[in-house]
C-alpha positions in Angstrom: 23.9 -8.3 -18.1 21.7 -9.6 -15.3 23.1 -9.4 -11.8 21.8 -9.7 -8.2 22.4 -7.8 -5.0 21.5 -9.3 -1.6 20.0 -7.2 1.2 19.5 -9.5 4.2 16.3 -11.2 5.4 15.1 -8.5 7.8 15.9 -4.9 8.6 19.3 -4.8 10.4 18.1 -4.1 13.9 15.5 -6.9 13.8 16.0 -10.5 14.9 15.6 -13.2 12.2 15.3 -16.9 11.9 18.8 -18.4 12.2 19.5 -21.5 10.1 21.2 -24.2 12.2 19.5 -23.1 15.5 17.2 -25.6 17.2 14.2 -23.2 17.0 14.7 -22.4 13.3 11.4 -22.3 11.4 11.6 -22.2 7.6 8.0 -20.9 7.3 8.8 -18.0 9.6 12.0 -17.3 7.6 9.9 -17.1 4.4 7.4 -14.8 6.1 10.2 -12.5 7.3 11.6 -12.2 3.8 8.2 -11.6 2.3 7.5 -8.9 4.9 10.9 -7.3 4.1 10.1 -7.2 0.4 6.8 -5.6 1.1 8.5 -3.0 3.3 11.1 -2.3 0.7 8.4 -1.7 -1.9 6.6 0.7 0.4 9.8 2.6 1.1 11.3 2.6 -2.4 8.4 2.0 -4.7 7.8 -0.9 -7.1 10.8 -2.3 -8.9 11.5 -0.8 -12.4 10.4 -3.0 -15.3 12.8 -5.9 -15.6 14.0 -5.8 -12.0 12.6 -8.1 -9.3 12.8 -8.2 -5.5 12.8 -11.9 -4.6 13.8 -14.5 -2.0 16.9 -16.4 -2.9 18.2 -19.5 -1.2 21.9 -20.0 -0.4 23.7 -23.1 0.9 25.3 -23.2 4.3 27.0 -25.9 6.4 23.9 -26.0 8.7 21.3 -26.0 5.8 20.0 -23.5 3.4 19.3 -19.9 4.4 17.2 -17.2 2.8 18.0 -13.6 1.7 16.0 -10.9 0.0 17.7 -10.0 -3.3 17.1 -7.8 -6.3 17.7 -9.2 -9.7 18.5 -6.4 -12.1 20.2 -5.6 -15.4 23.5 -3.8 -14.9 23.1 -2.1 -18.3 19.7 -0.4 -17.4 20.4 2.8 -15.4 16.9 2.9 -13.8 17.4 -0.7 -12.4 20.9 0.0 -11.2 19.8 3.2 -9.4 16.9 1.4 -7.8 19.1 -1.6 -6.7 21.9 0.5 -5.2 19.5 3.1 -3.9 18.0 0.4 -1.7 21.4 -0.9 -0.6 22.4 2.6 0.5 19.3 3.2 2.6 18.2 -0.1 4.0 15.7 0.2 6.8 16.9 -0.5 10.3 13.6 -1.6 11.8 10.3 -3.0 10.8 7.7 -0.5 9.8 4.1 -0.7 11.3 2.7 -2.6 8.3 5.5 -5.2 8.4 4.9 -5.6 12.2 1.2 -6.2 11.4 2.1 -8.7 8.6 4.3 -10.6 11.0 1.9 -10.4 14.0 4.4 -8.5 16.1 
């Protein structure tokens, strides 16, 4: 059975685009999520066959916001281990490659 787990849009110690704020920039929000996916792949390796890190949109009172998620099959042990392995060791800060990608 397919399931998804959300991780956030950036590492937990990093600022992010906040939906509903006057300076919110949707393109920057997408760039942050893409950089986060790339960093997760560097840290944890590519997703197992059938699983996918992706950007998912969620509704909010102030508009839609983005989160990095993994789509995975709960019945495939390799996918489950990968998904929850990331959840248990999410990075706290951008790595050097992500900083370059984001121009920080």
